[in-house]
PDB file of N, CA, C and O in Angstrom:
ATOM      1  N   UNK A   1       0.822  -1.194   0.000  1.00  0.00           N
ATOM      2  CA  UNK A   1       0.000   0.000   0.000  1.00  0.00           C
ATOM      3  C   UNK A   1       0.867   1.258   0.000  1.00  0.00           C
ATOM      4  O   UNK A   1       0.630   2.174  -0.788  1.00  0.00           O
ATOM      5  N   UNK A   2       1.869   1.307   0.880  1.00  0.00           N
ATOM      6  CA  UNK A   2       2.706   2.501   0.952  1.00  0.00           C
ATOM      7  C   UNK A   2       3.562   2.660  -0.313  1.00  0.00           C
ATOM      8  O   UNK A   2       3.886   3.781  -0.704  1.00  0.00           O
ATOM      9  N   UNK A   3       3.924   1.549  -0.945  1.00  0.00           N
ATOM     10  CA  UNK A   3       4.686   1.625  -2.199  1.00  0.00           C
ATOM     11  C   UNK A   3       3.836   2.283  -3.286  1.00  0.00           C
ATOM     12  O   UNK A   3       4.347   3.063  -4.090  1.00  0.00           O
ATOM     13  N   UNK A   4       2.570   1.976  -3.309  1.00  0.00           N
ATOM     14  CA  UNK A   4       1.672   2.569  -4.296  1.00  0.00           C
ATOM     15  C   UNK A   4       1.533   4.066  -4.087  1.00  0.00           C
ATOM     16  O   UNK A   4       1.554   4.837  -5.047  1.00  0.00           O
ATOM     17  N   UNK A   5       1.392   4.474  -2.847  1.00  0.00           N
ATOM     18  CA  UNK A   5       1.279   5.900  -2.534  1.00  0.00           C
ATOM     19  C   UNK A   5       2.575   6.614  -2.873  1.00  0.00           C
ATOM     20  O   UNK A   5       2.555   7.700  -3.452  1.00  0.00           O
ATOM     21  N   UNK A   6       3.702   6.011  -2.515  1.00  0.00           N
ATOM     22  CA  UNK A   6       5.004   6.606  -2.816  1.00  0.00           C
ATOM     23  C   UNK A   6       5.214   6.709  -4.328  1.00  0.00           C
ATOM     24  O   UNK A   6       5.761   7.701  -4.812  1.00  0.00           O
ATOM     25  N   UNK A   7       4.787   5.704  -5.064  1.00  0.00           N
ATOM     26  CA  UNK A   7       4.888   5.736  -6.527  1.00  0.00           C
ATOM     27  C   UNK A   7       4.046   6.863  -7.104  1.00  0.00           C
ATOM     28  O   UNK A   7       4.485   7.568  -8.013  1.00  0.00           O
ATOM     29  N   UNK A   8       2.854   7.032  -6.585  1.00  0.00           N
ATOM     30  CA  UNK A   8       1.965   8.087  -7.059  1.00  0.00           C
ATOM     31  C   UNK A   8       2.548   9.469  -6.762  1.00  0.00           C
ATOM     32  O   UNK A   8       2.500  10.356  -7.615  1.00  0.00           O
ATOM     33  N   UNK A   9       3.090   9.656  -5.574  1.00  0.00           N
ATOM     34  CA  UNK A   9       3.709  10.934  -5.207  1.00  0.00           C
ATOM     35  C   UNK A   9       4.902  11.218  -6.112  1.00  0.00           C
ATOM     36  O   UNK A   9       5.084  12.346  -6.568  1.00  0.00           O
ATOM     37  N   UNK A  10       5.710  10.198  -6.372  1.00  0.00           N
ATOM     38  CA  UNK A  10       6.871  10.366  -7.251  1.00  0.00           C
ATOM     39  C   UNK A  10       6.429  10.758  -8.654  1.00  0.00           C
ATOM     40  O   UNK A  10       7.014  11.647  -9.272  1.00  0.00           O
ATOM     41  N   UNK A  11       5.401  10.094  -9.147  1.00  0.00           N
ATOM     42  CA  UNK A  11       4.872  10.416 -10.478  1.00  0.00           C
ATOM     43  C   UNK A  11       4.408  11.869 -10.545  1.00  0.00           C
ATOM     44  O   UNK A  11       4.706  12.576 -11.507  1.00  0.00           O
ATOM     45  N   UNK A  12       3.684  12.309  -9.529  1.00  0.00           N
ATOM     46  CA  UNK A  12       3.171  13.686  -9.506  1.00  0.00           C
ATOM     47  C   UNK A  12       4.324  14.688  -9.466  1.00  0.00           C
ATOM     48  O   UNK A  12       4.280  15.708 -10.154  1.00  0.00           O
ATOM     49  N   UNK A  13       5.354  14.407  -8.667  1.00  0.00           N
ATOM     50  CA  UNK A  13       6.507  15.313  -8.586  1.00  0.00           C
ATOM     51  C   UNK A  13       7.188  15.427  -9.942  1.00  0.00           C
ATOM     52  O   UNK A  13       7.503  16.533 -10.381  1.00  0.00           O
ATOM     53  N   UNK A  14       7.422  14.302 -10.612  1.00  0.00           N
ATOM     54  CA  UNK A  14       8.062  14.363 -11.924  1.00  0.00           C
ATOM     55  C   UNK A  14       7.175  15.054 -12.953  1.00  0.00           C
ATOM     56  O   UNK A  14       7.676  15.766 -13.823  1.00  0.00           O
ATOM     57  N   UNK A  15       5.863  14.851 -12.862  1.00  0.00           N
ATOM     58  CA  UNK A  15       4.937  15.506 -13.784  1.00  0.00           C
ATOM     59  C   UNK A  15       4.994  17.025 -13.614  1.00  0.00           C
ATOM     60  O   UNK A  15       5.035  17.762 -14.600  1.00  0.00           O
ATOM     61  N   UNK A  16       4.995  17.490 -12.365  1.00  0.00           N
ATOM     62  CA  UNK A  16       5.073  18.930 -12.097  1.00  0.00           C
ATOM     63  C   UNK A  16       6.424  19.485 -12.564  1.00  0.00           C
ATOM     64  O   UNK A  16       6.489  20.590 -13.103  1.00  0.00           O
ATOM     65  N   UNK A  17       7.494  18.723 -12.356  1.00  0.00           N
ATOM     66  CA  UNK A  17       8.821  19.165 -12.803  1.00  0.00           C
ATOM     67  C   UNK A  17       8.854  19.310 -14.321  1.00  0.00           C
ATOM     68  O   UNK A  17       9.402  20.284 -14.837  1.00  0.00           O
ATOM     69  N   UNK A  18       8.282  18.363 -15.031  1.00  0.00           N
ATOM     70  CA  UNK A  18       8.255  18.428 -16.495  1.00  0.00           C
ATOM     71  C   UNK A  18       7.429  19.631 -16.958  1.00  0.00           C
ATOM     72  O   UNK A  18       7.804  20.318 -17.908  1.00  0.00           O
ATOM     73  N   UNK A  19       6.306  19.880 -16.283  1.00  0.00           N
ATOM     74  CA  UNK A  19       5.491  21.047 -16.638  1.00  0.00           C
ATOM     75  C   UNK A  19       6.275  22.343 -16.432  1.00  0.00           C
ATOM     76  O   UNK A  19       6.129  23.286 -17.210  1.00  0.00           O
ATOM     77  N   UNK A  20       7.097  22.393 -15.398  1.00  0.00           N
ATOM     78  CA  UNK A  20       7.919  23.579 -15.146  1.00  0.00           C
ATOM     79  C   UNK A  20       8.988  23.730 -16.235  1.00  0.00           C
ATOM     80  O   UNK A  20       9.284  24.842 -16.671  1.00  0.00           O
ATOM     81  N   UNK A  21       9.560  22.609 -16.668  1.00  0.00           N
ATOM     82  CA  UNK A  21      10.555  22.647 -17.749  1.00  0.00           C
ATOM     83  C   UNK A  21       9.950  23.122 -19.063  1.00  0.00           C
ATOM     84  O   UNK A  21      10.645  23.735 -19.873  1.00  0.00           O
ATOM     85  N   UNK A  22       8.675  22.851 -19.288  1.00  0.00           N
ATOM     86  CA  UNK A  22       8.022  23.209 -20.540  1.00  0.00           C
ATOM     87  C   UNK A  22       7.639  24.683 -20.622  1.00  0.00           C
ATOM     88  O   UNK A  22       7.297  25.177 -21.697  1.00  0.00           O
ATOM     89  N   UNK A  23       7.693  25.380 -19.504  1.00  0.00           N
ATOM     90  CA  UNK A  23       7.398  26.815 -19.508  1.00  0.00           C
ATOM     91  C   UNK A  23       8.505  27.555 -20.256  1.00  0.00           C
ATOM     92  O   UNK A  23       9.633  27.070 -20.341  1.00  0.00           O
ATOM     93  N   UNK A  24       8.180  28.731 -20.798  1.00  0.00           N
ATOM     94  CA  UNK A  24       9.247  29.547 -21.401  1.00  0.00           C
ATOM     95  C   UNK A  24      10.329  29.858 -20.352  1.00  0.00           C
ATOM     96  O   UNK A  24      10.041  29.974 -19.160  1.00  0.00           O
ATOM     97  N   UNK A  25      11.561  29.987 -20.817  1.00  0.00           N
ATOM     98  CA  UNK A  25      12.695  30.113 -19.896  1.00  0.00           C
ATOM     99  C   UNK A  25      12.559  31.276 -18.917  1.00  0.00           C
ATOM    100  O   UNK A  25      12.961  31.161 -17.759  1.00  0.00           O
ATOM    101  N   UNK A  26      11.998  32.389 -19.372  1.00  0.00           N
ATOM    102  CA  UNK A  26      11.894  33.546 -18.488  1.00  0.00           C
ATOM    103  C   UNK A  26      10.838  33.351 -17.395  1.00  0.00           C
ATOM    104  O   UNK A  26      10.849  34.066 -16.393  1.00  0.00           O
ATOM    105  N   UNK A  27       9.936  32.398 -17.579  1.00  0.00           N
ATOM    106  CA  UNK A  27       8.896  32.118 -16.582  1.00  0.00           C
ATOM    107  C   UNK A  27       9.247  30.951 -15.668  1.00  0.00           C
ATOM    108  O   UNK A  27       8.518  30.677 -14.715  1.00  0.00           O
ATOM    109  N   UNK A  28      10.352  30.259 -15.941  1.00  0.00           N
ATOM    110  CA  UNK A  28      10.752  29.111 -15.134  1.00  0.00           C
ATOM    111  C   UNK A  28      11.332  29.572 -13.800  1.00  0.00           C
ATOM    112  O   UNK A  28      12.025  30.586 -13.718  1.00  0.00           O
ATOM    113  N   UNK A  29      11.034  28.814 -12.778  1.00  0.00           N
ATOM    114  CA  UNK A  29      11.607  29.069 -11.462  1.00  0.00           C
ATOM    115  C   UNK A  29      12.732  28.062 -11.238  1.00  0.00           C
ATOM    116  O   UNK A  29      12.482  26.870 -11.059  1.00  0.00           O
ATOM    117  N   UNK A  30      13.968  28.550 -11.249  1.00  0.00           N
ATOM    118  CA  UNK A  30      15.113  27.649 -11.071  1.00  0.00           C
ATOM    119  C   UNK A  30      15.068  26.941  -9.723  1.00  0.00           C
ATOM    120  O   UNK A  30      15.420  25.766  -9.614  1.00  0.00           O
ATOM    121  N   UNK A  31      14.635  27.661  -8.711  1.00  0.00           N
ATOM    122  CA  UNK A  31      14.551  27.072  -7.374  1.00  0.00           C
ATOM    123  C   UNK A  31      13.531  25.931  -7.356  1.00  0.00           C
ATOM    124  O   UNK A  31      13.782  24.873  -6.781  1.00  0.00           O
ATOM    125  N   UNK A  32      12.382  26.158  -7.989  1.00  0.00           N
ATOM    126  CA  UNK A  32      11.334  25.136  -8.040  1.00  0.00           C
ATOM    127  C   UNK A  32      11.813  23.918  -8.823  1.00  0.00           C
ATOM    128  O   UNK A  32      11.582  22.782  -8.412  1.00  0.00           O
ATOM    129  N   UNK A  33      12.476  24.154  -9.945  1.00  0.00           N
ATOM    130  CA  UNK A  33      12.993  23.053 -10.757  1.00  0.00           C
ATOM    131  C   UNK A  33      14.006  22.239  -9.956  1.00  0.00           C
ATOM    132  O   UNK A  33      13.988  21.009  -9.988  1.00  0.00           O
ATOM    133  N   UNK A  34      14.884  22.930  -9.241  1.00  0.00           N
ATOM    134  CA  UNK A  34      15.908  22.235  -8.462  1.00  0.00           C
ATOM    135  C   UNK A  34      15.286  21.399  -7.340  1.00  0.00           C
ATOM    136  O   UNK A  34      15.700  20.264  -7.104  1.00  0.00           O
ATOM    137  N   UNK A  35      14.293  21.963  -6.650  1.00  0.00           N
ATOM    138  CA  UNK A  35      13.630  21.239  -5.563  1.00  0.00           C
ATOM    139  C   UNK A  35      12.864  20.026  -6.089  1.00  0.00           C
ATOM    140  O   UNK A  35      12.944  18.941  -5.512  1.00  0.00           O
ATOM    141  N   UNK A  36      12.122  20.207  -7.185  1.00  0.00           N
ATOM    142  CA  UNK A  36      11.342  19.102  -7.741  1.00  0.00           C
ATOM    143  C   UNK A  36      12.243  17.991  -8.276  1.00  0.00           C
ATOM    144  O   UNK A  36      11.947  16.809  -8.101  1.00  0.00           O
ATOM    145  N   UNK A  37      13.339  18.369  -8.926  1.00  0.00           N
ATOM    146  CA  UNK A  37      14.267  17.376  -9.459  1.00  0.00           C
ATOM    147  C   UNK A  37      14.943  16.607  -8.334  1.00  0.00           C
ATOM    148  O   UNK A  37      15.106  15.390  -8.419  1.00  0.00           O
ATOM    149  N   UNK A  38      15.335  17.315  -7.282  1.00  0.00           N
ATOM    150  CA  UNK A  38      15.958  16.652  -6.135  1.00  0.00           C
ATOM    151  C   UNK A  38      14.994  15.701  -5.450  1.00  0.00           C
ATOM    152  O   UNK A  38      15.350  14.563  -5.144  1.00  0.00           O
ATOM    153  N   UNK A  39      13.764  16.166  -5.208  1.00  0.00           N
ATOM    154  CA  UNK A  39      12.762  15.324  -4.554  1.00  0.00           C
ATOM    155  C   UNK A  39      12.411  14.119  -5.426  1.00  0.00           C
ATOM    156  O   UNK A  39      12.284  13.000  -4.929  1.00  0.00           O
ATOM    157  N   UNK A  40      12.256  14.352  -6.715  1.00  0.00           N
ATOM    158  CA  UNK A  40      11.938  13.251  -7.629  1.00  0.00           C
ATOM    159  C   UNK A  40      13.048  12.219  -7.687  1.00  0.00           C
ATOM    160  O   UNK A  40      12.786  11.016  -7.705  1.00  0.00           O
ATOM    161  N   UNK A  41      14.281  12.686  -7.718  1.00  0.00           N
ATOM    162  CA  UNK A  41      15.426  11.767  -7.757  1.00  0.00           C
ATOM    163  C   UNK A  41      15.518  10.948  -6.474  1.00  0.00           C
ATOM    164  O   UNK A  41      15.744   9.739  -6.516  1.00  0.00           O
ATOM    165  N   UNK A  42      15.342  11.612  -5.334  1.00  0.00           N
ATOM    166  CA  UNK A  42      15.411  10.915  -4.052  1.00  0.00           C
ATOM    167  C   UNK A  42      14.310   9.868  -3.939  1.00  0.00           C
ATOM    168  O   UNK A  42      14.573   8.737  -3.531  1.00  0.00           O
ATOM    169  N   UNK A  43      13.092  10.230  -4.294  1.00  0.00           N
ATOM    170  CA  UNK A  43      11.991   9.272  -4.206  1.00  0.00           C
ATOM    171  C   UNK A  43      12.147   8.129  -5.211  1.00  0.00           C
ATOM    172  O   UNK A  43      11.786   6.990  -4.915  1.00  0.00           O
ATOM    173  N   UNK A  44      12.681   8.428  -6.392  1.00  0.00           N
ATOM    174  CA  UNK A  44      12.935   7.375  -7.367  1.00  0.00           C
ATOM    175  C   UNK A  44      13.982   6.404  -6.841  1.00  0.00           C
ATOM    176  O   UNK A  44      13.860   5.194  -7.031  1.00  0.00           O
ATOM    177  N   UNK A  45      15.005   6.926  -6.185  1.00  0.00           N
ATOM    178  CA  UNK A  45      16.034   6.071  -5.591  1.00  0.00           C
ATOM    179  C   UNK A  45      15.433   5.182  -4.498  1.00  0.00           C
ATOM    180  O   UNK A  45      15.727   3.989  -4.431  1.00  0.00           O
ATOM    181  N   UNK A  46      14.594   5.767  -3.650  1.00  0.00           N
ATOM    182  CA  UNK A  46      13.940   4.987  -2.591  1.00  0.00           C
ATOM    183  C   UNK A  46      13.081   3.884  -3.194  1.00  0.00           C
ATOM    184  O   UNK A  46      13.112   2.749  -2.719  1.00  0.00           O
ATOM    185  N   UNK A  47      12.316   4.201  -4.230  1.00  0.00           N
ATOM    186  CA  UNK A  47      11.484   3.180  -4.882  1.00  0.00           C
ATOM    187  C   UNK A  47      12.328   2.074  -5.500  1.00  0.00           C
ATOM    188  O   UNK A  47      11.989   0.896  -5.393  1.00  0.00           O
ATOM    189  N   UNK A  48      13.429   2.453  -6.146  1.00  0.00           N
ATOM    190  CA  UNK A  48      14.299   1.467  -6.782  1.00  0.00           C
ATOM    191  C   UNK A  48      14.903   0.525  -5.747  1.00  0.00           C
ATOM    192  O   UNK A  48      14.918  -0.690  -5.946  1.00  0.00           O
ATOM    193  N   UNK A  49      15.396   1.074  -4.652  1.00  0.00           N
ATOM    194  CA  UNK A  49      15.982   0.249  -3.585  1.00  0.00           C
ATOM    195  C   UNK A  49      14.924  -0.679  -2.998  1.00  0.00           C
ATOM    196  O   UNK A  49      15.192  -1.858  -2.768  1.00  0.00           O
ATOM    197  N   UNK A  50      13.725  -0.155  -2.753  1.00  0.00           N
ATOM    198  CA  UNK A  50      12.649  -0.983  -2.198  1.00  0.00           C
ATOM    199  C   UNK A  50      12.279  -2.124  -3.133  1.00  0.00           C
ATOM    200  O   UNK A  50      12.055  -3.250  -2.688  1.00  0.00           O
ATOM    201  N   UNK A  51      12.215  -1.834  -4.423  1.00  0.00           N
ATOM    202  CA  UNK A  51      11.866  -2.883  -5.374  1.00  0.00           C
ATOM    203  C   UNK A  51      12.939  -3.961  -5.449  1.00  0.00           C
ATOM    204  O   UNK A  51      12.618  -5.147  -5.523  1.00  0.00           O
ATOM    205  N   UNK A  52      14.226  -3.560  -5.431  1.00  0.00           N
ATOM    206  CA  UNK A  52      15.291  -4.556  -5.472  1.00  0.00           C
ATOM    207  C   UNK A  52      15.350  -5.379  -4.191  1.00  0.00           C
ATOM    208  O   UNK A  52      15.702  -6.558  -4.238  1.00  0.00           O
ATOM    209  N   UNK A  53      15.015  -4.790  -3.058  1.00  0.00           N
ATOM    210  CA  UNK A  53      15.010  -5.541  -1.802  1.00  0.00           C
ATOM    211  C   UNK A  53      13.896  -6.578  -1.768  1.00  0.00           C
ATOM    212  O   UNK A  53      14.021  -7.612  -1.112  1.00  0.00           O
ATOM    213  N   UNK A  54      12.806  -6.298  -2.474  1.00  0.00           N
ATOM    214  CA  UNK A  54      11.677  -7.237  -2.448  1.00  0.00           C
ATOM    215  C   UNK A  54      11.865  -8.416  -3.409  1.00  0.00           C
ATOM    216  O   UNK A  54      11.045  -9.334  -3.424  1.00  0.00           O
ATOM    217  N   UNK A  55      12.936  -8.401  -4.211  1.00  0.00           N
ATOM    218  CA  UNK A  55      13.175  -9.516  -5.137  1.00  0.00           C
ATOM    219  C   UNK A  55      13.703 -10.730  -4.426  1.00  0.00           C
ATOM    220  O   UNK A  55      13.957 -11.754  -5.058  1.00  0.00           O
TER     221      UNK A  55
END
């Protein structure tokens, strides 16, 4: 159950990050992009480790 929620949160974070990247450069928030990319990377790493441990 928690893996599903974590997967959904990770998906939403990456989706928001991609939407921020698609904005024109002058409207992009570098701070927001950096935070979303960091959070997405960390959660993706956690999901990957959890999946490999369950094998």
